[in-house]
C-alpha positions in Angstrom: 0.0 0.0 0.0 1.5 3.4 -1.0 1.2 6.4 1.3 -1.7 8.0 -0.6 -3.7 4.8 0.0 -2.6 4.9 3.7 -4.2 8.4 3.9 -7.4 7.5 2.0 -7.7 4.1 3.9 -6.9 5.5 7.3 -9.3 3.9 9.8 -10.2 6.2 12.7 -9.5 4.9 16.2 -10.7 8.2 17.8 -13.2 10.8 17.0 -10.5 13.4 16.7 -7.6 13.9 14.2 -4.6 16.1 14.7 -2.3 16.8 11.7 1.2 18.1 12.6 3.8 19.8 10.5 7.4 18.7 11.1 10.3 21.1 10.3 10.2 24.2 12.5 7.1 22.8 14.3 8.1 19.5 15.9 11.9 19.8 15.1 14.1 22.9 15.4 15.5 22.1 11.9 14.4 25.1 9.8 17.5 27.2 10.5 20.1 24.5 9.9 18.3 23.1 6.8 18.0 26.5 5.1 21.1 28.2 6.2 23.5 25.2 5.8 21.8 23.2 3.1 19.3 25.1 0.9 21.0 28.5 0.6 24.6 27.3 -0.1 23.3 25.1 -2.9 21.2 28.0 -4.4 24.4 30.0 -4.6 26.4 27.1 -6.1 23.8 25.7 -8.4 22.9 29.0 -9.9 26.3 30.7 -10.0 25.2 33.5 -7.7 28.5 33.9 -5.8 28.8 37.6 -6.7 25.6 38.4 -4.8 25.8 35.6 -2.1 25.0 37.9 0.8 21.8 39.1 -0.9 20.8 35.6 -1.9 21.3 34.6 1.8 19.2 37.5 3.0 16.4 36.9 0.5 16.3 33.2 1.1 16.3 33.5 4.8 13.5 36.0 4.7 11.3 33.9 2.4 11.9 30.5 4.1 12.3 31.6 7.8 11.1 35.1 8.6 8.1 35.9 6.4 4.6 34.9 5.5 6.1 32.5 2.9 7.8 30.5 5.7 7.2 26.7 5.2 6.2 27.0 1.5 7.3 24.2 -0.8 10.9 24.6 -1.9 10.2 25.2 -5.6 7.7 28.2 -5.2 10.1 29.4 -2.5 13.0 29.4 -4.9 11.0 31.4 -7.4 10.1 33.9 -4.7 13.8 34.3 -3.8 14.7 35.0 -7.5 11.8 37.5 -7.7 13.0 39.4 -4.7 16.6 39.5 -6.0 15.4 40.9 -9.3 13.6 43.7 -7.6 16.4 44.5 -5.1 18.2 47.8 -6.2 21.5 46.7 -4.6 21.4 43.5 -6.6 20.6 45.3 -9.8 23.8 47.4 -9.4 25.8 44.1 -9.4 24.5 43.4 -13.0 24.2 39.7 -12.1 21.7 37.7 -14.2 18.9 36.3 -12.1 17.4 33.1 -13.5 14.0 33.6 -15.1 12.9 30.0 -14.5 9.8 30.4 -16.8 9.4 26.6 -17.2 9.6 26.1 -13.4 6.9 28.7 -12.9 4.7 27.0 -15.5 5.3 23.6 -13.9 4.4 24.9 -10.5 1.1 26.2 -11.8 0.2 22.8 -13.3 1.6 20.3 -10.8 0.0 19.6 -7.5 2.7 17.2 -6.2 5.8 19.4 -6.2 8.6 16.9 -5.6 11.8 15.7 -7.2 10.0 12.7 -8.7 7.5 14.9 -10.6 10.1 17.4 -11.5 12.3 14.7 -13.0 9.4 13.6 -15.2 9.1 17.2 -16.4 12.8 17.4 -17.1 12.7 14.2 -19.1 9.7 15.5 -21.0 10.9 19.0 -21.9 14.7 18.8 -21.6 14.6 22.4 -20.2 18.0 23.4 -18.8 16.6 25.6 -16.0 14.4 22.7 -14.9 17.4 20.4 -15.0 19.4 22.9 -12.9 16.5 23.1 -10.4 16.4 19.3 -10.1 20.1 19.1 -9.6 19.8 21.8 -6.9 17.0 20.0 -5.2 18.9 16.7 -5.2 21.9 18.5 -3.8 19.8 20.0 -1.0 18.5 16.5 0.0 22.1 15.2 0.0 23.2 18.1 2.2 20.3 17.5 4.6 21.1 13.8 4.8 24.8 14.6 5.6 24.2 17.6 7.9 20.9 17.3 9.7 20.8 14.7 12.5 20.7 14.6 16.2 18.2 17.5 16.3 15.6 16.5 18.9 12.0 17.6 19.1 11.2 20.8 20.9 10.5 20.5 24.6 7.0 19.4 25.4 6.6 17.8 21.9 7.0 14.2 23.2 4.6 14.8 26.1 2.1 16.4 23.7 2.3 13.5 21.3 1.8 11.0 24.1 -1.2 12.9 25.4 -2.7 13.5 21.9 -2.6 9.7 21.2 -5.0 9.1 24.1 -7.7 11.2 22.4 -6.9 11.6 18.7 -5.4 10.0 15.6 -2.2 11.7 14.4 -0.8 12.3 10.9 2.4 14.1 9.9 1.5 16.7 7.3 4.6 18.3 5.7 6.1 19.8 2.5 9.4 18.0 3.3 10.4 14.9 1.3 8.8 11.8 2.8 12.1 9.9 3.3 13.6 12.7 5.4 10.4 12.9 7.5 10.4 9.2 8.2 14.1 9.3 9.0 13.8 12.1 11.5 10.6 10.8 13.2 12.1 7.4 13.5 15.5 8.7 14.7 13.9 10.3 17.7 11.3 7.5 18.2 8.3 9.7 18.0 6.7 7.8 15.0 5.0 5.1 17.1 1.6 6.7 17.5 1.5 8.3 14.0 -0.8 6.8 11.5 0.7 8.3 8.4 3.8 10.4 7.6 2.9 12.4 4.5 5.5 14.5 2.6 5.6 16.6 -0.5 5.3 13.6 -2.8 1.6 13.2 -1.7 0.6 16.7 -2.6 -0.1 19.8 -0.5 -0.8 19.8 3.2 -4.5 20.6 2.4 -4.6 17.5 0.2 -3.1 15.4 3.0 -5.8 16.4 5.4 -8.6 16.0 2.9 -7.4 12.5 1.9 -7.1 11.4 5.5 -10.3 12.9 6.9 -13.0 13.0 4.1 -16.1 11.3 5.4 -14.4 10.1 8.6 -14.2 13.0 11.0 -16.4 16.0 12.0 -14.5 19.0 10.8 -14.9 20.5 14.2 -12.8 17.6 15.5 -9.8 18.2 13.2 -6.8 20.3 14.2 -3.7 21.3 12.3 -0.6 22.3 14.3 2.0 24.2 12.3 4.5 27.0 12.3 3.8 28.5 8.9 0.9 30.4 7.1 0.6 27.5 4.7 -0.4 25.3 7.7 -3.2 27.7 8.5 -4.3 27.7 4.8 -4.4 23.9 4.9 -6.5 23.9 8.0 -9.0 26.4 6.6 -9.3 24.5 3.3 -10.6 21.6 5.3 -12.7 23.8 7.8 -10.3 22.5 10.5 -9.0 24.3 13.6 -5.5 25.7 13.7 -2.9 25.9 16.5 0.2 27.9 15.7 3.7 27.1 16.8 5.2 30.6 16.9 8.6 31.0 15.2 11.1 32.0 17.8 8.7 31.0 20.6 8.3 27.3 19.9 8.9 26.1 23.4 6.3 28.5 24.8 3.8 27.5 22.1 4.2 23.8 22.9 3.9 24.5 26.6 0.6 26.4 26.0 -0.6 23.5 23.8 0.1 20.9 26.4 -1.3 22.9 29.3 -4.3 24.5 27.8 -5.0 24.2 24.0 -5.3 20.4 23.8 -7.8 20.2 26.6 -9.8 23.0 25.1 -9.9 21.2 21.8 -10.9 17.9 23.2 -13.5 19.5 25.4 -15.1 21.5 22.6 -13.8 24.7 24.0 -11.4 25.7 21.3 -13.6 28.6 20.3 -13.2 31.2 17.6 -12.1 33.9 20.0 -9.3 31.8 21.5 -8.1 30.6 18.1 -8.2 34.2 16.7 -6.0 35.5 19.5 -3.5 32.7 18.8 -3.5 33.4 15.1 -3.2 37.1 15.5 0.0 36.7 17.6 1.3 34.2 15.1 0.8 36.4 12.0 2.5 39.4 13.6 5.7 37.4 13.7 5.7 36.8 9.9 5.8 40.1 7.9 4.9 40.5 4.2 7.5 43.2 3.4 11.2 42.3 3.4 13.3 44.3 5.9 15.3 46.0 3.2 12.2 47.4 1.6 10.6 48.2 5.0 13.7 50.3 5.8 13.5 52.2 2.5 9.8 53.1 3.2 10.5 54.6 6.6 
């Protein structure tokens, strides 16, 4: 049985389902993956050494410190290139920023944005920028495999998962490649109570939740836990509740979840006012305007 079938054939053991993101939510891996794996490979793969400090700033902003945090790597790469094109300091360097037109078109058509589907597109079109994108993405995965290990879950995650499993079914719902997810969850022995670990190969997070829950759970009894706006979007697409893990305050967020939010959810007290307050605090941490543009506008 493949993982899509594991989602669609998921048999509820509880009335509740909680979907949980992984990078930056359960594990403190966002910083090391992007700063040590993604960004150096962008600079190397696309010959952007002459503007490396701007690439680093743009990529860190997109993937860590903005409303685009947690987005799939391919749209994130396009956003980085767009920011670089618009950055006056970069324009002065007269460095050619990749247009990646074929990548943009592929992103619009494809719902499962992964190396597997990208390779099929490369084989079909022979497009050089798509080929470079695939080589970059493979290099990122190799760097993550080599670099990222021994990073434990945030404090209170283990206790939360243990408590959740008494009341709710659990799925991992992520834009990370599935093999990396399985490796990390197994490494730290927190996969035992998880029904399905779903990565980018199975579609978007919204699709993961839909496949796992359709016709099985009351939408009022579905909760998405995540650290990025895309997680909120996935929850809303399925009329589910959302609990944010605030970037920079992850430990406090998990402590609040364990002490208060989970009980409220299970007891039917996770009301709109409580959720709205949590989401408002979360959204304030992720700006829409890059700091170099915000500074220019002051």
